C-alpha atoms as one frame of an Amber mdcrd trajectory, in Angstrom:
protein
 110.838   6.413  62.743 109.439   9.185  60.497 106.100  10.752  61.322 103.514
   9.100  59.011 101.451  12.323  58.818 103.352  15.281  57.384 100.723  17.984
  57.927  97.052  18.795  58.438  95.578  22.027  57.099  92.363  23.368  55.542
  91.746  22.697  51.849  89.248  24.847  49.940  87.717  23.806  46.629  86.443
  26.751  44.624  84.097  26.398  41.680  83.718  28.730  38.734  87.388  29.755
  38.521  87.306  32.081  41.560  90.179  30.591  43.583  92.869  33.136  42.702
  90.475  36.063  43.126  89.506  34.775  46.589  93.014  34.137  47.881  94.268
  37.453  46.522  91.430  39.155  48.408  92.028  37.215  51.655  95.768  37.904
  51.691  95.136  41.605  51.062  92.638  41.888  53.945  94.250  39.799  56.701
  97.554  41.077  58.130 100.635  38.860  57.887  99.127  36.869  55.028 100.547
  35.883  51.662 100.169  33.620  48.657 102.977  31.082  49.006 102.576  29.115
  45.779 100.275  28.759  42.765 100.396  25.942  40.224  98.142  26.385  37.191
  96.491  24.116  34.661  98.250  24.165  31.307  96.900  23.637  27.792  95.027
  20.365  27.315  94.910  19.555  31.032  91.773  18.718  32.982  91.106  22.280
  34.231  90.710  25.519  32.298  94.100  26.765  31.141  95.528  29.229  33.668
  93.114  28.278  36.437  94.467  27.128  39.804  95.539  23.485  39.860  96.696
  23.913  43.462  97.692  26.885  45.578  98.950  27.421  49.094  98.361  30.657
  50.952  98.864  31.781  54.531  96.397  33.667  56.704  98.233  35.114  59.721
 100.612  32.150  59.551  97.952  29.420  59.005  98.632  27.543  55.762  95.619
  26.808  53.571  95.556  24.830  50.321  93.014  25.390  47.565  92.050  24.607
  43.985  89.739  25.638  41.179  87.719  22.466  40.706  87.654  21.421  37.057
  84.460  19.495  37.836  81.151  21.205  38.705  79.891  19.674  41.951  76.378
  19.770  43.397  77.800  21.018  46.715  79.686  24.114  47.768  80.990  25.728
  50.951  78.895  25.560  54.113  79.070  27.491  57.425  79.754  24.199  59.192
  83.406  24.980  58.343  84.643  28.486  59.087  87.805  30.408  59.747  87.845
  31.638  63.350  89.770  34.905  63.638  90.740  36.190  67.071  91.029  39.968
  66.657  93.341  42.061  68.837  91.118  45.160  68.755  87.462  46.021  68.233
  88.525  48.250  65.343  90.215  45.328  63.596  87.087  43.211  63.994  85.031
  46.002  62.436  87.501  46.452  59.571  87.629  42.739  58.785  83.854  42.355
  59.077  83.302  45.229  56.670  85.747  43.884  54.100  84.727  40.220  54.326
  80.963  40.901  54.382  81.062  43.015  51.199  79.021  41.008  48.698  78.347
  38.353  51.358  75.939  38.113  54.286  76.043  38.118  58.066  74.884  34.962
  59.816  75.296  36.734  63.179  75.882  40.519  63.029  78.516  42.223  65.178
  77.256  42.175  68.752  77.948  41.105  72.329  76.622  37.552  72.551  77.727
  36.987  76.141  80.645  34.696  75.312  82.606  37.610  73.863  82.470  41.416
  73.887  82.235  41.553  70.094  81.586  38.697  67.723  80.184  38.142  64.261
  79.784  35.274  61.838  79.491  35.854  58.122  79.738  34.286  54.702  81.923
  36.218  52.273  81.186  36.738  48.575  82.999  33.476  47.741  80.867  31.441
  50.171  83.582  31.014  52.820  82.382  31.355  56.404  84.254  33.525  58.943
  83.824  33.917  62.690  85.423  37.119  63.968  85.921  37.450  67.701  87.149
  40.084  70.136  87.031  38.738  73.702
């Protein structure tokens, strides 16, 4: 019998046509990351021509789907969902924190919070929340 669920992965809905900018940035900052596929809205379709109808990208092997929403919603990203990145070195945590926090804001600055030697939580300039950890 085939598995009724084919996959489960994060799905990000960007507003304001920033999807491609965000995923290009993320895949440039995180090692072993890439944009796997982008489908775009064409002329006369629901979304702005050339904007992202649906894209798949990988962050260190984790597949993520995303879109540019053609509809303006009253809600946006929230820190209640975040990407948790386990860093292999303190230097990598610092590098990622610096890149991801540019134009964003720290929710918890880099520090030892007792549960980890170095940890931070931040929202990037696109509103996506990241927890960076070095045990």
